[in-house]
N, C-alpha and C positions, 0 to 999 in steps of 0.2 A: 668573261671569267672562265667559262668552260673551255674556250679556245686556248687560253694561256695554260690551263692545267694540262690539256692534251699536249701542247707544245713542250711543256716542261718534261712530261713523262717520256715523250719521244726523244728529247735531248738526253735525258738520263739513260735511256736504252742505248742510244747511239754511242754515248761515252763508254758504256760497259762493253759494247761490241768492239770499239776501237782499242780499248785497253786489253782486250783478250785476243788481239791479233786478228780480228775479224772472224773468229771462230765462235759461232753461237753457243756451242756446247760448253765453252769455258766462261760464258757470260752468266753470272749469278742472277742478273736481273731479267733474263729472258724467261719465257714460259717454259716449264719443264718439258712439255711435249715437243717444243721446238728444239730444245737442247738435245733431247733424245734422238730426234730425226737427224740432226746435224752430225752427231757422233756416229750414229748408225751408218750414215752415208760415207763415212771415212774408214769404215772397218771392212776388212776382207772377209770372204766367206769363212775361212778357217778361224778368224778372230771371233766372228759371230758364233760359230759352233762351240768354241771354247767356253762360252758363257753358259752352256747347257749342262755343266757339271759343277761339282763343289769346288774343285781346284781350278781357278780361272787364271789363265796365263796373262802375263803383262803384255802391253803393247808399247815397245820401246820407242818407236818413232812418234807416238803420241804422248810419251812420258806418262803412261799409265802403268803402275806397278802391278805385279801379280796379286791375287786376292783369294782368300779362302772363305767360301760361302758356307760356313758350317759353325754352329754353336749350339750349346745346350743350356737351358736355363729353367729346368722344370720347377725346382724349388730353391734356386740359388745357382750360380754359374758352375758348370762342371769344369772347374779350373782350380788352381791352387791359390791359397790365401784369400778366398772369397767366402762371404757369409753363407752358411747353409741353414735355411729355414725349414720348418716342418714339411714333411712329405705331403703331397696333394690330398690324400685321403684324410690326413690330419687337418689341413687347412679347410677342407669341406666340413669337418666336424666343429669348426669354430662358428659356422653359420654367420659369418661376419664379412660381407663383401667389402666394407670400408677398410678393414684390416688387410684384406687381400690386396687392395689398392696400395696401401702403404708398403707391403712386402714387395709387390711388383715394382714399385718406385725404387726401392733400395736395390733390388736385383738389377734393374736397368741402369741405375746410376753406376754400379760396379762394372757393368758391361761397357758403358761409355768411358769410364775411367781407364779401362784396359785398352780400349780402342785409341783413346787420346795418347796413351803411352806407347802406341805402336805394337801392342802385344796380342790383341784379339780383334776380331770383327764383331759386328752387332747383328748378324743374321742368326736368329735364335729359332731352333726347332721346338717350340713350345707355344701354347699350352697343349696338354693332352685332354681332349674332351670326348674320348670314347666313353660310353656309358659303363658304369660299374655294374653291369647286368648279371655277372656271375663271379663270385668271389674266388673261383678256382683259377681265373685268368692270371697268368704270370705277371702281368703289368697292372693288375687291379689297383695297386697302391698309387699309381699315377693319376687316378681319377678323383674328381671332387665328390661325386655322388652317383647313386643309382637313379636319382630323380632328375628329370630334364630341367625343371625350373631351378632347383638349387644349383645344378651344374651350370646352367646358363648365367646365373647371377654371379657366381664366383669367377667364371671364365671372363665375363664382361669386365670385371674390375682388374683382372690380370692384364687383359689387352690394354685397357686404358692406362694403367700404371707403366706398362712396358713401353708403349709407343709415345707417351708424352702428349702435350697439347699444343705444340708449336704449329702455326698454320703452314709453315714451309718445310720443316724438317721433322723426321721421325727420330726418336731417341734410339729405339731398337726396332728391328723388323721382327714381327711375330709370325710364326708359321703354325697354324692350328692343325693338329694332327689327331688321329690318322683316319682320313676320310675314305671310307666310312665302314661301320659294322665290323671293326677289327677287334675281336675279343677272344681270340685263341692264338696262342703263340706256337704251339707245337705244329710244325709243318705249315705255318701260316703262308709261306710263299707258294704253296701248292693248293690251298683250300679256297673254297667259295662259301660265302655267307648267303644262305637262302633266306631272304627277308621279304615279307609282305610289304607292299608300298605303304599301307596304312601305318605299319610299325615304323617304317623309315621316317615318314613325315611327323608322326606324333612322338616318337621316342628317340630315334637315332640322329635325326637332323636338327632339332631345335637349338642345341648349344652352338652348332656350327653357324646356323643362321643368325643367332644373336651376335656372335663374334664378327661376322661378315657385314651384315646389314646395319645393325645398331652401332657397333663399335668400329667398323671399317678396318678390320684386321688386314694386314698387308700380304699375308701368304697363307697357303693351304698345303699340307702334305697328303698325298694320296697313299692309301694303305697298301701293304704287300699282298693282301688277299684279293679275291674277286668278289663281286656281288651279283648274284643271280646269273652266273655263267659268264660274266665279262670281267676281266681283270680291272681293278680300280684305276690303274695307271694307263688304261686304254679305253676307259669307259666314257663314250661320247655323251651318254645320257646324264651320268653323274656330274661330269665336269662342265662341258659346254651347255648341257641341257639345264640342270638344276643350278649349279654353282654360278656359272656365268650368265645363263639365260634368265632363269627365274629370279635369282638373287642379285644379278647385276654386278657380280664380282669382277674387278678389273686388275686385281693384284696378280702375284705370281703363284704358280702351282708347281710343286716339286714332288717327284715320285720318291717314295721311301727307298732305302738302300738297294741299289741295283734292280729296282722293281721293273723298270722298262726292259732290262735284259731278261727278266723273269717272264715277261709276256710271251717270249718265245721259248726260253730254256726251261721254265718250270711250269708255266700255265699251258703251253702248247697252243696258244691262241693265235700266234703268228708263225709263219713258215721260216722267216729269217730275222736276224737282228735289224736289218734295214727296214723290213716291213713293220717290225715292232716299234722302231723309232718313228716312222711315218704315222703309225696309228696314234702314238702318244701325242705328237704335235697336233694332229688333226682333231684329237679329242679335247685339246685345250691345255695340255701340259707344257711346261717350259724347261724343266730341269730334272736331272736325276741325281739323287744324293749318292755320292761316291767320292770319298776323300782318300787320296793316295798321292804320295810324293812323286812317283814316276809314272804310274799307269793312269791312263785317261779313263773316265767313266765309259762303260759300254755304250751308253746313249750317244756320247760325244763321238766315239769311234765310228758309230753306225750312220750318223747324220749325213756326212758328205757322200758316201756311197748311195744312201737313199735318194739324195738329190740327183746324183749321176744316173741312177737307174730309173728316174722319172716317177718315183713313188711320192716325192715331195718337191715343192718348189722353194726357191730361196725366199720368196715373198711370204710364204707360209711360215718359214723359219723366222723371218723378220718380226712377225707378230709376237712370237715368244721373246725374242731378244729385246724388243722394245719394252716389254714388261719388266725384264730383268734390269735393263739399264735405268729405267725410271726409278727403281728403288735405290740404285746407287746415287742418283742425284738427290733423292729424298733423304738419304743418310748424310749428305753433305760431302761425299767423297771427293768431288771435283771442285769444291769451293774453298775459299779462304776460311780457315777455322774461326776467325773472328766474327764471321757472319752467323755462325751456328751456336745457339745458346748452350747446347750440350757439350761443346768442345771445352767448356770451362770446368767440367767436372774433374776433380783431381784424384790421383791414386790414393790419397789419404782417406777416401771413403771406403776403401777395401777393408772389410771386417772391422770397421770402426766401432767405437762403443755404442753409438746410436743404433747401428744395424744389429749389434749383438743384443741390445736391450729390446729391439723390435722382435728378434728371433725368440727371445725369452717370453715376450708378451704373447706371441702367436702360439708358442708351445703351451703356455698356461691356459689359453682359451680353448685349445683343441682337446685337452684331456677330458675323458668321459668317465664319470663315476657310475659303475654298473651295479654295484651292490654295497650296502653299508649297514649290515645287521647290527643291532644293539649299539649303533654309533661307535663302532670300533675306530672309525676315522672321524676327525683327525687324531693322529697320535699325540699324546701328551709329551711335551718337551721336558722330560724328567730324566732320572738316572736309569731308566729301563735299559736292559740289554737288548740290542736289536741285531738280528741276523739278516744279512742281505745275501740272498741265495739265487742262483739261476744263471744260465748261459748268456743272458743279456744284461746281467747286473753290472759287470765290470767292463762293459764296452758301450760305446756311443754309436749305435747302429743308425746311420743316416738314411738308409733306403737306397734303392737303385737310382741311377742317374744323378749321383751326388758328386760334389767337388770335395776338396781337401782343405778345410779351414785350419788356421794355426791352433785354435783352441777348441776342444770338445769336452763336454762334461758328461760323464757316464752316470747312471743312476747311483752307483756306489759312491762316486766322488761327491755328488750332490747331497746325498744323505749324510755322509761323513761330515761334510762342512756344516750342515744344519743341525744335526743331532747333538744333544747335550750328553747323553749316556754313551756307553760302549757300543761300538759298531764293529761287527765281525763279518767276514765274507767267506763263502764257499761256492765254488762253481756249480756243484750239484750234478751236472751232466753236460754233455756237448749238445749242440743244436740238433744234429741228425743222428747221433749215436756213434760211440767208439768203444774200444776195448776197455777203457778205463772207467766207463760210466758207472758200473756197479760200485767201484771203490769211491767214486765221487759222490754217489748218492749216500753211501754210508757216512762219509765225512759230513755231508749236509745234515743228515739226520742227527748226528752227534752234536753238531752246532745248534740245531733247532731245539734239542732237548734242554740245553742250558740257557736258552734265550727267552726273554719275555714276549717278544714279538718277532715275526718273520715277515720280511718283504721278499716275495718270491717273484723274480722277473724272468718271464718266459716269452716265447714268440717264434716267429719264423723270419728267414732272411733270404738272400739270393741263392742259397743252397737248395731251397725248395720252391721259390717263386721269383722269376725274373724274366727278362726278355729271352725268348726261345725256350722257356721252361714253365709249364703250367703246374698248378698245385692240385693234384688229383684227390687228395684228402684234405679236409678242413680241420682234422685233428692236429694237435701240437705234434711236430715231428720228433723223431728219436724217442727218448725215454722221459720226456718232460712230464707227461701225465703221471708216469710212475713216480717221478721225483715228487710231484705235488702230493700225491696220495701218501707217500712215505713220510714227508714232512708233516702233513696234517695229522698223521697218526700219533705224533709225539708232541705236537704243539697246536692248540686250538686257535691261537691268535695269528692266523695267517692272512696276510693281505696279498692277493695275487695281482701282479702288474703284467698286463699283456701288451707286447709290442708286435702287432700283427700286420700283415699286408691286407687284411680284410677280415670278413666274418670267420670266426674260429669256433670249433665245436668244444665248448667248455661247459656242457650241461652238468656233468658231475661236480665240477667246481662251483657252479651256480647253486647247486643243491647243498653243498657241504662246507663251503668256505664263507667266512663272515664278511670279507671285503674284497671287491674286485675293481680294478681300474684299467681302462684302456688308455695307454700312453703313446701308442704309435711310434713310428720312426720319426722322432719329433725335433729334428734339427740339432745344431751343435749345443744348444742350451737345455737339452732334454733332461739332464740330471738335476739341474737347478730347479726347473719347473716342476718335476715330479716331487722333489723334496718339499717344495713350498705347498703343494697340494697335500702331501702326506701329513705335514705338521700344521696345516690349517692357515698358513700365511695367505694362501689363495683358496677361494671357494670354487671348486670345479663347476664349470657352466657349459662345457661342450656337450654336444649331442650327436648320436650316430648319424653318419651320412648315408648309411645303407642299413637294410634289415640284416640281422644276424640270424641265419638259419641254424637249426639244431645240428644238422649234418648235411653232407652232400647228397644224402638220400632224399632230401626234401627239394632238390633242384631238378629241373628238366635236364635232358642230355645237353652237354656243353655245346654241341654243334647246333642246337636248336635256337635260332635267333628270334623266334616268335616271342613276343612279350605278353600279348593278350591271351586270355583263356578262350579257346574256341571249342565249339561242339561240331562233330561230324559223325560219319558212319562208324568211326572207330572209337567213339567215346570222347569224353572231355580231355583236353590237354592240360598240362600243369602251367599255370601262369607264373610270370616272373615279377619280382619286386613287390613292395607293399601294395602297389596299385592293383595287381591282379591275382597274386597268390593267395590261396585260401588256407595255406599251411600255417600253423601257429609258430611264430618265430621264437627263438630263444630271447632276443631283444628286438623290439620293433624299430623301424625307421624313425629317426627323430628322438630316440630315447636317451635320457641322461638324468642322473640324480644330482642333488645338491646338498650342502651342509645346512641349508635353510629350506623353508617351504614357501611356495608361491600359490596364490589363488587368482584365478581369472574370472571376472564377473562383468555384468552389465554389457553384454554383447549387443551391439547395435549395428544396423546397416543403414546407409544413407538413403536408400530407396527400396521399395518393395517390388518395383517393376523396372527392369533394365531394358532400355531401348538400344537398337543397334548402334555400334560404334560410340558408345558412352562408357562410363566407368562407374564403379561403386566403391564407397569407402566403408571399410569394416573397422569398427572401433570397439575397444574394451578397456576395462580397468584391470591393471595387474598389481597385486599387492604382495609385498614380502611380509609374510606373517610370522617369520622365524626370528631368530636372534642374531643372525649374521648377515652382513651385506652379501649380495650375490647377483648373478646374471641369470635371467630367464630368457628362453628363446620361444617366442610366441609363433605358433604355426597355424596358417589358415588353409583349410582343404575345401575342395568343392566336389560335390556328387550330383550327377544328373539323375534325378529321381526316376524318371521313366524315359527310356530312349529306344529307338529302333536300331541303334548302333551298339556295338560292343564298347562299353565305356568303363573307366576305372571304378573300383570300389570306392575309392577316394583319390584325389590328386592334389598335391601341394601346389598352391597358386600364389602364396605370399608368406613372408615371415619377417621377423625383426628380433634382434638381440637387444635386450634392455638390461642396464645396470641399475639395481634398485637397493637403496640402503634398508637395513633392518627396520621394520615397523612403518615403512613408507609405501606409497603406491604411485604408479605412473599410468597415464593414459597412453594407449597404443593406437595408432591409426595405420591401416594397411590398405593400399589402393589395389583393386582388382579391375583390370581393363576388360572390355567386352570379350576379347579373344580368350580370356581365361575359361570361358564356357563353351569353347568350340571343339570340334572334332574334324578330322580330315575325311572328306567325302571322296572316295576313290573314283566314283563315276563322274562327278563334275570337276575333279582334280583341283579342289580348293578347300580351304577351311570354312566351315559353316557352323552356325549355332542352330540347333534344333529347338524351336520354341517350346517352353514348358517350365516346370518347376525344377529348381536347383536348391540343394541344401548347402548352406554355408556353415562350415564346422571350424571351430577354433579350439586349439588344444595345446598340450605340452609334449605330445608325440603323435605319431599316426594312429596309435591305439588309445591314447589318453585324450579323448575329446571331451571338453568340459561344457561346451555350449553349442547350440545350433540355431540357425535361423533359416526359414524357408523364404525364397524369393521367386518371382516369375521373370523369366528372361524371354524377350521377343526373339523370334527366329530372324536370321539374316546371314549375310555373307561377310567374311573378314576380307577387307581389301588386300590385294597382293601388293607387297612392298619390295623395293629394291634398294641397293646402296643409294644414299641420298634421301631416303625416306626412313621413318622410324616406327618401331612397334609401340604398342600401348604401354610396354614396360620401360621404355626409354624415358629417363628423367633428364630433361635439358637443363634443369636448374641445379643439378647435383654439384655441390661445391668442389668435388674432386676434379671436375673438368677445367677448373681455372687455376689449379695449384701449380706453382713453379717447381722445378726439379729439386730445389733445395729446401722445401718447406719442412722437411723432417728434422733439420738440424738447427740448433740454437746458434744464432748470430753467425751463421756460415762456418762454424768450426767443425772439424772432423777428428775429434780426439780418438786416440787408440792406445790402449794399454798393452797391445801385443808387443812382444820383444823377440828379436831374432837371436839374441845371445843365448848360448847354451847355459842352462842353469847348473850344469854339473860338469864344467870344463875340466875338472881334475880327473875325471874318469878316463880310462884308456879306451880308445876307439880306433877303428879302421874304416876305410871307405873303398867300396867297389864301384867302378864306373860301368854303367849299363846303358845300352841303346835299345829302346823298345821300338819295334816296328809295328805299324798299324795292322792289327790282325784281320781287318775287314768285317768284324762283327763287334757288337757292343759287349764290352766286359767292364766290370767295376774294378776288378783287381786281376793281377797276374799271380800265378802260383810260383813259388820258389822254394828252394831247400838250402839252408846253410849247413855246411859240413865242417867239423872241427877235428883238429889233431888231438886235442885234449881239453877237458873242462874239469874244474874242481867240484867238490860236493855242494858248495853254496853258490854256484855260478848262475847269475841272472843277467840277461842282456836286454838292450833296447834297440829297436830298429827305427831309423828316421830317414826322411828324404826331404831335401830342401828346407831343413829346419823344422819339419813337421813330424811329430812322433807318429809311428805306425802302430807299434805295440811293444810290450815287454814279454820276455819268455824265460821260463825256468829251464835252463839247459844243463842242470847238474848232472855230471858224468854221462852226458849224451854225446853221441857221435854225429847226430844230425838234428835239425829243427826245421819243420815246415813253416813257412811264413806266406802271407799274402801281401803283395806290393800294390798300392793304389796306382791306377794308370797315371803316367807322367803328364806334366803340363803340355808337352808336345811330342808326338811321335817323331822318330828319326834323329833326335838330338840327344847326346849323352847326358845322363844325370847320375849323380852320386848317391849311393845308398850307404848310410853310416850305421855301423854296428858298434854300440857302446857297451862296455862291460860295467854293469852297476855294482855287482858284488862278485867276489871270487876271482878266478883267473880263467881266461879262455884263450886258447891258441887256435887261430882260424886256419882253415885249409882252402875252402872255395865256396862259391855259391852256384847252384844250378838253377837256371831260369827255365821255367816250363811254360811255353807260349800256349795260348788258348787254341782251340780248333784242331787239336791233335798234331800240331806241328812239332818238329824235332826239338827237344831241349838242347840248351847249350850251357857250357860250364865256364865260369870266370874264376881264375885263381889268382890273378894279379891284384895286389893291393896298391891302389894309386895314391893313397895318402893315409897317414896314421898320426896319432897324438905323439907328442915328444916323449 
């Protein structure tokens, strides 16, 4: 019988080879490594080298088209007409990994739909798992948490949802970034992070290791900075040593934007570009991120001369190209689409109703109630006059690295739709301050005086924190604090809504305002979610993913990457995060209030003595003793009672989000593996458990610990694991591992209520045609200025692109209007910007486009289309 099976398999293989013209690489039944070797053998040196940049040239003689290895999917595809979910710090505040899996599934389905339509590829530069160790970092909002365990569990589910579970094909390629210790954006290309090895292994590495070893992520992006004197993109120890050697990673490694070029040009670590390229390949890198229509990546340009100069061999290059080719086979690029289950995903999933409802659910679960004195919330849905004020009230700020969905709901829109009484709006002030702010504050105060309640929506955006720009102050920018105080002076019923990139200094507000909500850059449904929380349709259950310090004065220097508190001849250093800092925070890690009340009792542990490489179950009863249904997030912390090492004050090692009806209770069970009690021994270079007593703490935040148990843990060593093995936190029975790509949808339908038809076609409009060229740096928008020959007193216009509204502007009797244009779907291709007159009359003159990076502006005066 076995003979016949083998004979049948061989026949099947031979048929596949014959039908593909004898070319193994075209045979879908051949082993992927054999296919890679066959294709590699047919490629010239130049063709191999072209794979080492983002823009990959086609091979006409092999009928292989060109390919763009570049995509962003941080919290939704950075594309047009795609669902935008809550920003990563918001997702971290849901404390719900299963929800993260659902969101990642929806994102990857949209990515595959675009690929199936020939519009995008599925090489995604996400997730970001740099630790949120300092709220001043410009990209802090991209992080799930300051805590390595919460970060790991959220990132785990993102990887799982994005890559899918097919044994042969990956749905999308994930690229975990930015490896490693990349938490400063100002001059990041020139800087080195000086980090103790203990901090690397205990704090900066764990989320990467979870993604690579447990979840088998397909890619890693090295950071622009260096670590301990060596650029990350030429760091033999970081890549070949830890990533490939210790963790067994076999996927591809890409350097961040032109980072290999920077090994010579900015880091001065190499003498020439050729030497930098050779260093990168020898260190274990494969590719350099550099997307340009005509110019090749610096890495690509330098590789052939490096080989000619004897700095590198073609076989050393082949190692990298093999890894890159393997992923193209894994995505199904060279196979009949009928063989790939993900080729069936239709474009009707794009921003479909199911995805928008999921975005709403995620936004609801992420909102954190920070203060609720005298139960000012939820608001009564009566005839009360409600003032909605603030620079973030009438905008749906999605956060950095966002796409452009067809529909977005601002806080003002969500509240107007939900409220029964009169709702009025005043901007109050700009985000960072302008000449009209004093007048705007006076208008807001006048509105607040005649209102029963005020919802004041403030925050910060890309103007103060983004890629290449760190936030040096944690105070609200501009005159937002002044606005808050002025409004509070005339109306005591102020609910503050903060839309932040991270910890924000609102100490005065905490002392003086009755209600405070953290609502984040919460995706395209943020306004609906906020309104449902304000009026009590949803009971807020989110909790902070980081500690909120009182001010930046409570933080160490931003360039100090040490996490732990150390003592030396110069005195104690300031520790970071709730694990080591002894500073009293404004709000602790894991904090969040509810409209109901929960009690945790009957804490039990499954054993009082834990032996090496076993686990322990922590159980408790959680009761909802209030009058409303709600969610509680149960958190389990561990403390080493007496240690010869520097250990955390407490460290999160388990958590679970529970939905509990009013008056009911639920039992919670949380598993802690043996490794939860370990530390990294620098001398032995491994994780070990120092035998002794440990305290198990269960609570509702890192400061609200409601019960403790003491256990004894035997000393031992944590086995080293690589890809193919699993950590103690890996759950092989998790139901998410067996779900098909379409489990989110009812009966396979993808209904969408989005319409492309202009709702106000009777309005007059004109269109300018603009070609945006890749600026070479990340930007969310381009600056532009509309100029007019004339406008009437009541003139209001609306700007849109590809059917998506950008914003409305009051241009009454103005000669010019500054606008921000979202990045287009694709650089280098002309797109049309429509300017529609909503009221009044406008005679247009031109539009000035102001490229980022200080490049020369250009003016377009030709109108290519207009309404009849």
